[in-house]
N, C-alpha and C positions, 0 to 999 in steps of 0.2 A: 250489374253495372259497376264499372271500376270507379273507385273513389279517386278524386284528384288530390294529389299531395301538394302542399304548399311549402316552399322553403322560406328562409328568413325574409326575402324581399317579395314574397307572394308569387313565385314562379309557378305557373300552372299551364299545362298544355303547350309548353314551349314558349309561352308569352310571359312577359314581365308585367306584373300588376303591382306597381310600386306602392308601398305603404308609406304614407307621409307622416312626418313627425307631427304630433298633436298641435304644437304651437304654430308650426308652419301653416297647417290647415286653418286654425283659428284666425291667424293673422292674414291669411290669404296670400302668403308669399313664400319665398324660398328659405327664410330664416334670417339670421342677422346679416347685416351689410358689412362687408369687409371693405376697408378703404381701398381706393383705386390701385395704389401702388403696392398694397400689402398682399394682394392675391398671388403675386409672383413668389413670395416667400412661402406661402402655404403650398403652392404647387411644387416648389423646389423641395420642400420638406417631404412631400409625397414621393419624390423621385430619389431621395437619399438612400433608400434601402434596396430598390430594384428599378429596372427600366420599366416603363409603362407607356401605353398609348393614351390619347386624350381621355377617352371614356374611363379607362382604368384609373387615371389620375383623379377624375371627378369622384369616382367610387371610393377611392382611398381617403380623400378629404371628407366625404360624407361619413364614412365609417369611423374615422378618427374623431369626428365631432359628434358621434352618437346619432347620426342622421339629422342633426340640427342645422348644419350648413351644407348646402348642396350648390356648388358653384355652377353657373349656367355655361353652356358651350360658348355663348357670346362673350363671356369674360375669360374663359379658359384658353380658347384657341388664339386670340390676339396676344395674350400674355405669354403663351408658349412661343409664339413667333418672336416676340420681343426678347425673351430669354435666349432664344437661339441666336438672334442677332447680337446679343451681348456676350455670347459664347459661354453662358452659364449651363446650357444643355446642348446636346447634340443628338441628331437622329441616328438610330442604328441602321446599318446597311442590311439589306436582305429581308427585312420583316415585311409581311403582307400589309399590315397596318403600320402607319408611321409611329414607331416607338421612339421614346426619348430616354437618354440617360444623362445624369448630372455630370458635369465636368469638374476638374480640380478648381477652376475659377468659380464655378457654381457652388461647390462645397465651401470655399472661403467666404463667399457672399452669404451663404446660408448661416455659417458660423457667426458672422458679424451681426446677424439679425435674430439670433436664437432667443433673445429676450422678447422681441416683438412676437414671434411665433408662440412662445409660452403665454404671453399676455392674451393673444387672440383666443387660443384654446381655453385658457383660464376663464375668460369672459363668457365663452360659450358654456362651459361647465357650471359656472356660477348661476346661469339662467336655468339650467337643466340638471336634474339629478334622477337616479333610478326611482326613488320614492315619489318624487313629483311627477315623473313621467308615468308611472303606474296609476297614480291617483287621477291625473288629468286624462290619460287614455281611457280609463274605465268610465269616468264621468262623461267624456266626449262620446264614447260608444253608447252609453245609456241614453243620452239626449238624442243622438241620431236614431236610435231604435224607437224612441217615442215618436219622432217626426216621421219615420218610415211607417210606423203603425197607423198614424193618421192618414198618410198618403194611401196606404193599402186599403184602409177602410173606404176612402173615396173610390178607389179603383174597383173594389168589390161591390160598390153600390150600397154599403152599409151606412155610409155617411154621405149626405147630399148637401150641396151648397145652399139649398133653401131650408135646411134644418137649423134654423137660427138658435133654437134652444141648445142643441148639442154643440154647435160651434161656439156659442157663448160660454158653455160649461168648460169646453176644452181650452178656450182662450183664457178664461178665469183661472183654471188650474195652472197653466203655464205662467201666467202673470204672478200668481201666488207663489209658485216655486221660485221665480226670479226675485220676488220681494223678500222671501225667506233667506235666500242666499245673500242678497244685498244686506239684509239686517245682520246676518252673521259676520259678514266682512266689515261692516261699519261699526257695529256695536260690540260684538263679542271679542273682536281682535284688539279693541282699545283697552281691554282689561289687563 
């Protein structure tokens, strides 16, 4: 049986299995919110080096933010249309997918907002770091494995809903772990 290879974004069998940034998954969202008018500048920034179509622009932004900010199609495509109307970008002729390139007017606008773009990415990087990412990803995976182990025990019939003793012991262990972590955060970090 051939082993499946996974790339950076979890590509397998020709399908994309996206790996979410740990904080996005914990928060249940897409990452930090970018103010309504600011997304245009992030998108322009993604177009300054090369022409791209909408999906490639979203990927470039996600990559530049370390996977922490992934703009939604619902915010990207209207912004692209607005920037096209403002003549900051223009579509390339003859491409199968609609690709955009930045115009001279767009470059001037981008230059006028370079500090805003630096601030946005600086804020994102302040929240995230390689060390924090590794620690949180490892802790997150560990906790998910615990929960999957409990679920698999139910599926295999090793743990039953009427086994109140075992369920109480598991619940107590999880609560104890939570209390220990809370104690570290509230007491040890005050020192």
